[in-house]
C-alpha positions in Angstrom: 62.2 75.0 -41.7 59.3 73.4 -40.0 55.7 74.2 -40.9 54.7 73.4 -37.3 56.6 74.8 -34.4 56.3 73.9 -30.8 55.9 76.4 -28.0 56.5 75.5 -24.4 53.4 74.0 -22.6 53.5 76.8 -20.1 53.6 79.6 -22.6 50.7 78.1 -24.5 48.6 77.9 -21.3 49.4 81.5 -20.7 48.2 82.4 -24.2 44.9 80.6 -24.0 44.1 81.2 -20.3 41.5 84.0 -19.8 41.3 85.6 -16.4 37.6 86.5 -16.9 36.7 82.9 -16.1 37.0 84.0 -12.5 39.8 81.6 -11.5 43.6 82.1 -11.1 45.9 80.2 -13.4 47.4 78.3 -10.5 44.0 77.1 -9.3 43.3 75.0 -12.5 43.1 71.3 -12.0 45.5 68.9 -13.8 42.6 67.7 -16.0 41.7 71.3 -16.9 45.3 72.1 -17.8 45.6 69.0 -19.9 42.4 69.8 -21.8 43.4 73.4 -22.4 46.8 72.4 -23.8 45.7 69.4 -26.0 42.2 70.5 -27.2 41.0 72.9 -29.8 38.5 75.5 -28.6 36.2 75.5 -31.7 35.8 71.7 -32.1 36.8 70.5 -28.7 38.9 68.0 -30.6 42.6 67.3 -30.1 45.0 69.9 -31.4 48.5 69.9 -32.8 50.1 69.8 -29.4 48.5 66.4 -28.9 49.8 65.0 -32.2 53.3 66.3 -31.6 54.1 64.0 -28.7 53.5 61.0 -31.0 55.9 62.4 -33.6 58.6 63.6 -31.3 61.4 60.9 -31.5 62.4 61.5 -27.9 59.1 60.0 -26.7 57.7 57.9 -29.6 58.2 54.2 -29.8 60.5 53.7 -32.8 59.0 50.3 -33.5 55.5 51.8 -34.2 55.0 52.1 -38.0 52.4 54.6 -39.3 51.3 56.7 -42.3 50.9 60.4 -41.8 48.0 62.3 -43.5 47.4 66.1 -43.7 44.3 67.6 -45.4 42.3 70.7 -45.7 39.0 71.9 -47.2 39.2 73.3 -50.7 38.1 76.9 -50.9 37.2 77.1 -47.3 37.3 80.9 -47.4 34.6 80.7 -50.0 32.5 78.6 -47.7 33.0 81.3 -45.0 31.8 83.9 -47.5 28.8 81.9 -48.6 27.5 80.6 -45.3 29.2 82.7 -42.6 31.8 81.7 -39.9 29.4 79.8 -37.6 28.2 77.5 -40.4 31.9 77.1 -41.5 32.8 76.1 -37.9 30.0 73.5 -38.0 31.9 71.9 -40.9 35.0 71.7 -38.8 33.0 70.1 -35.9 31.5 67.6 -38.4 34.9 66.6 -39.6 36.2 66.2 -36.0 33.2 64.1 -35.0 33.7 61.8 -37.9 37.4 61.4 -37.1 36.5 60.3 -33.6 34.4 57.5 -35.1 37.1 56.2 -37.5 38.9 54.1 -34.9 39.5 51.0 -37.0 42.2 52.7 -39.2 43.2 55.9 -37.3 45.8 55.9 -34.5 45.6 59.6 -33.7 43.9 62.6 -35.3 43.9 66.3 -34.6 42.8 69.7 -35.9 45.9 71.7 -36.6 44.7 75.2 -37.4 42.1 76.9 -39.6 40.7 74.1 -41.8 43.8 71.8 -41.5 43.6 68.4 -40.0 46.3 65.7 -39.4 46.0 61.9 -39.0 48.4 59.2 -37.9 47.1 56.0 -39.5 48.0 52.3 -39.3 50.7 51.3 -41.8 48.6 50.6 -45.0 49.8 50.4 -48.5 49.2 53.4 -50.7 46.3 51.7 -52.5 44.6 50.6 -49.3 44.9 54.0 -47.7 43.7 55.8 -50.7 40.5 53.7 -50.7 40.0 54.3 -47.0 40.6 58.1 -47.3 38.2 58.5 -50.3 35.5 56.7 -48.4 36.2 58.9 -45.3 36.1 62.1 -47.4 32.8 61.0 -49.0 31.3 60.8 -45.5 32.2 64.4 -44.8 31.4 65.8 -48.3 28.0 67.4 -47.4 28.0 70.3 -45.0 25.3 70.5 -42.2 24.2 73.9 -43.6 23.4 72.7 -47.2 22.5 69.3 -48.6 23.2 70.6 -52.2 26.7 71.9 -51.6 29.6 69.5 -52.1 32.8 69.8 -50.1 36.1 68.7 -51.7 39.4 68.1 -49.9 43.1 68.4 -50.6 45.1 65.7 -48.9 48.8 64.8 -48.6 50.0 61.4 -47.4 53.5 60.3 -46.2 53.7 56.5 -46.6 54.9 54.4 -43.6 58.5 53.9 -44.7 59.0 57.6 -45.4 57.3 58.5 -42.2 59.7 56.4 -40.1 62.7 57.8 -42.0 61.7 61.4 -41.6 60.0 61.6 -38.2 60.8 65.2 -37.5 59.8 66.5 -40.9 56.8 64.2 -41.7 54.3 67.1 -41.3 56.3 69.3 -43.7 56.3 66.5 -46.3 52.6 65.7 -46.0 51.7 69.4 -46.3 54.0 69.7 -49.3 52.3 66.8 -51.0 48.9 68.3 -50.1 49.8 71.6 -51.7 50.2 69.9 -55.0 46.4 69.5 -55.2 45.4 72.3 -57.6 42.1 71.1 -59.1 38.8 72.5 -57.9 35.8 70.3 -58.3 37.2 67.1 -56.9 39.0 65.6 -53.8 42.7 65.0 -54.4 45.0 62.6 -52.5 48.7 63.0 -53.2 51.3 60.6 -51.8 54.7 61.9 -51.0 57.6 60.5 -53.1 61.3 61.1 -53.1 60.8 63.1 -56.3 58.6 65.4 -54.3 61.4 65.9 -51.8 63.7 66.9 -54.6 61.1 69.3 -55.8 60.7 70.7 -52.3 64.5 71.4 -52.1 64.2 73.1 -55.5 61.3 75.2 -54.3 63.2 76.4 -51.3 66.2 77.2 -53.5 64.1 79.2 -55.9 62.5 81.1 -53.0 66.0 81.8 -51.5 67.2 83.1 -54.9 64.2 85.3 -55.8 65.6 88.6 -54.5 69.0 87.8 -56.1 67.3 87.1 -59.4 65.3 90.3 -59.3 68.4 92.3 -58.5 70.2 90.5 -61.4 67.3 91.2 -63.8 66.8 87.6 -64.6 63.0 87.7 -65.2 61.9 88.3 -68.8 58.7 89.1 -70.6 57.5 86.8 -73.3 54.4 87.8 -75.3 51.8 85.5 -76.8 50.0 87.4 -79.5 46.2 87.6 -79.6 44.6 87.4 -83.0 41.3 88.7 -84.3 39.6 85.5 -85.5 38.2 87.1 -88.7 41.0 89.3 -89.9 43.7 87.0 -88.5 45.8 90.0 -87.5 47.5 90.7 -84.1 45.2 92.8 -81.9 47.2 92.5 -78.6 49.2 90.0 -76.5 49.5 88.4 -73.1 52.6 89.0 -71.0 54.1 85.7 -69.7 57.1 85.4 -67.4 60.3 83.5 -68.1 63.2 83.1 -65.7 66.7 83.4 -67.2 68.0 81.4 -64.3 71.5 82.6 -63.4 71.8 83.7 -67.1 72.3 80.0 -67.9 68.9 78.5 -68.8 65.4 79.7 -69.3 62.8 78.3 -66.9 59.1 78.3 -68.0 56.6 79.8 -65.6 55.2 76.3 -64.6 58.5 75.6 -62.8 58.5 78.6 -60.5 55.2 80.6 -60.5 53.2 78.0 -58.5 56.0 78.0 -56.0 55.9 81.8 -55.6 52.1 81.7 -55.5 52.1 79.1 -52.7 54.5 81.2 -50.6 52.7 84.5 -51.4 55.6 86.2 -53.1 54.3 86.2 -56.7 53.3 89.8 -56.3 57.0 90.7 -56.9 56.8 89.0 -60.3 53.5 90.8 -61.1 55.2 94.1 -60.6 58.2 93.2 -62.7 55.9 92.2 -65.6 54.0 95.4 -65.4 57.2 97.5 -65.3 58.7 95.7 -68.3 55.5 95.9 -70.3 55.3 99.6 -69.7 58.9 100.0 -70.8 58.1 98.0 -73.9 55.1 100.2 -74.7 57.2 103.4 -74.4 59.9 101.9 -76.7 57.3 100.8 -79.3 55.8 104.3 -79.2 59.2 105.8 -79.9 59.7 103.5 -82.9 56.2 104.3 -84.3 54.9 100.7 -83.9 51.1 100.2 -83.6 49.8 100.4 -80.1 48.3 97.1 -79.0 46.9 96.3 -75.5 48.9 93.8 -73.4 47.3 91.8 -70.6 49.1 91.2 -67.3 48.2 88.8 -64.5 47.2 90.0 -61.1 47.6 87.5 -58.2 45.2 87.2 -55.3 47.9 88.2 -52.9 48.5 91.5 -54.6 44.8 92.4 -55.0 44.5 92.3 -51.2 46.9 95.4 -51.1 44.7 98.4 -50.4 47.1 100.7 -52.2 47.3 98.5 -55.3 45.5 100.9 -57.7 47.8 103.8 -56.8 50.8 101.6 -57.3 49.6 100.4 -60.7 48.8 104.0 -61.9 52.2 105.2 -60.6 54.0 102.6 -62.7 52.0 103.1 -65.9 52.0 106.9 -65.7 55.7 107.0 -65.1 56.3 105.6 -68.6 53.4 107.7 -70.0 51.6 104.6 -71.3 47.9 105.2 -72.1 45.8 103.2 -69.6 43.8 101.4 -72.4 47.0 99.7 -73.5 47.1 97.7 -70.2 44.6 94.9 -69.4 44.7 93.1 -66.1 43.8 89.4 -65.9 42.3 87.6 -62.9 41.6 83.9 -62.8 38.0 82.9 -62.1 38.9 81.3 -58.7 40.7 84.5 -57.6 37.7 86.6 -58.7 35.4 84.7 -56.5 37.0 85.7 -53.2 35.4 88.7 -51.5 33.0 89.5 -54.3 32.0 93.0 -53.3 35.5 94.3 -52.7 36.6 92.6 -55.9 33.7 94.3 -57.8 34.6 97.7 -56.5 38.3 97.1 -57.3 37.4 96.3 -60.9 35.0 99.3 -61.1 37.9 101.5 -60.0 40.2 100.0 -62.6 37.6 100.6 -65.3 37.1 104.2 -64.3 40.8 104.8 -64.9 40.7 103.3 -68.4 42.3 99.9 -67.8 40.9 96.8 -69.3 39.8 93.8 -67.2 39.6 90.1 -68.3 38.7 86.9 -66.6 41.2 84.1 -67.3 40.5 80.4 -67.1 36.7 80.9 -67.4 34.8 77.7 -66.7 37.3 76.1 -64.3 35.9 77.4 -61.0 32.8 77.3 -58.9 30.6 80.2 -59.8 31.2 81.3 -63.4 27.7 82.6 -64.2 27.4 84.6 -61.0 30.8 86.2 -61.6 29.8 87.2 -65.1 26.7 88.9 -63.7 28.5 90.6 -60.8 31.9 91.8 -62.2 32.6 94.6 -64.7 34.6 92.8 -67.4 35.8 93.5 -70.9 37.0 90.1 -71.9 36.2 86.5 -70.9 39.0 84.0 -71.8 37.6 80.6 -72.6 39.8 78.0 -70.8 42.0 75.7 -72.9 40.1 72.7 -71.6 37.1 73.8 -73.6 39.1 74.2 -76.8 40.8 70.8 -76.3 37.3 69.3 -76.5 37.0 70.4 -80.2 37.9 67.4 -82.3 38.4 67.3 -86.1 35.8 64.5 -86.3 33.1 65.2 -83.8 31.2 62.2 -82.4 28.4 61.6 -80.0 30.7 61.9 -77.0 32.1 65.3 -78.1 29.0 66.9 -79.4 28.1 68.0 -75.9 31.4 69.8 -75.6 30.8 71.6 -78.9 27.3 72.7 -77.8 28.7 73.9 -74.5 31.3 76.1 -76.3 28.6 77.6 -78.5 26.4 78.4 -75.6 29.3 80.0 -73.5 30.4 82.1 -76.5 26.8 83.2 -77.1 26.3 84.1 -73.5 29.4 86.2 -73.3 28.4 88.1 -76.4 24.9 88.7 -75.1 26.5 90.2 -72.0 28.6 92.5 -74.1 32.0 90.9 -73.4 34.7 90.1 -75.8 35.2 86.3 -76.0 38.8 85.0 -76.4 39.6 81.3 -76.7 42.9 80.1 -75.3 45.0 77.1 -76.5 43.9 76.8 -80.2 46.5 74.6 -81.9 44.6 73.3 -85.0 42.9 75.0 -87.9 39.7 73.1 -87.4 39.5 74.4 -83.8 39.9 78.0 -85.1 37.3 77.4 -87.8 34.8 76.0 -85.3 35.4 78.9 -82.9 34.9 81.3 -85.7 31.5 79.8 -86.5 30.5 80.1 -82.9 31.2 83.9 -82.9 34.4 83.9 -80.9 36.2 87.2 -81.2 39.9 86.5 -80.6 42.2 83.5 -80.5 45.4 82.9 -78.5 47.3 79.7 -79.2 50.0 77.8 -80.9 48.1 77.7 -84.2 49.0 81.4 -84.7 52.0 81.8 -82.5 53.8 80.5 -79.4 55.0 83.0 -76.7 57.7 85.2 -78.1 60.6 87.3 -76.7 59.8 91.0 -77.0 62.2 91.4 -80.0 60.4 88.7 -82.0 57.0 90.1 -81.1 58.2 93.5 -82.2 59.3 92.0 -85.6 55.8 90.5 -86.0 54.2 93.9 -85.3 56.5 95.6 -87.8 55.8 93.1 -90.5 52.1 93.4 -89.9 52.3 97.2 -90.1 53.8 96.9 -93.6 
């Protein structure tokens, strides 16, 4: 499956030709036709059609060695939201203009689509090319519309030897390496390796087997208990997915959730988790176990569904589960997109009695503005903060401790419950308790448990 597909030159001309320019298609000059086929309308830079002829093995000189680079702008949609489409287009133009200047290391460069660009470079070593690319990305890190804002890039590179061996799939491989960049406040350059190719094959196998696995009921709920930091008793849990792959082995979510997210099918997993949690609540009620709220992740793809709230209510109400026993979690980066629709969505959830929490707080762009804008119940302090709590604090870690105290204090002033993720040591729990943190979720108290084991913990606590 190619990520980039060719259309006939003639069909592409028909698509982009506009009769309102006052001329018939057949009256265009050869130069005009060439420009229309091989140039992008926004940047006036070369497009993917132009790059393809240098990759097509039928026309390319097999003796020419090259590296292939594919990159995009991190959170480009957010830039569109902040500055508008015209300012965002100015960034695309800025990148194109800089690519035109980089003639000493670039053989060919194009804008593919949206905020994606591709480069065919001279055959450098990985170390040399990484230095060149970092220097290039630094030149285009400041948008024309704001000298304060910093642009970061996500880049995949196919080294020269692999590019020659996989001519017809080089763009796929570069984009796959690019997709592995998941951090936010930095530029990432990932070089394709054979291991990545194996992972790519695995990814496509998992995608192909998703519907079969759903029909075979292979996805299971594990629950990681949440503890009140003062009473040290269970006050809820987070639902986490496990894949009992072909009923042979259990796969952790890190092996398949990022794949399903990148291909926009993770909403199917979200629905399975909600259904199974509702079934669990109904069973616990029948057994007389204490009712504890359970949080469930909502993916960005699913939030874009205009009928989502009706679908959520239909599932929860079918099992007669009180709405306050379901809490929906959104990551900070998901929450940033389309702030006003997101705010209204959360207001609607609240009005129906559901809880709302922000996961991974402190890892995205705009934490403070999100806290001010969105109606939340719980803010989950990211594990990276908790990892900064050391048993023997020193000058280098004091700042991390002060930051945690301030974040916890801020959430409490705003009326949110503060939950810390990833606590593994007693001294971390003790420190978070002195800061005023409300709840703890981490291995210090419990790892994620199958529903049966979680039920046993609740029954034991009830006694």
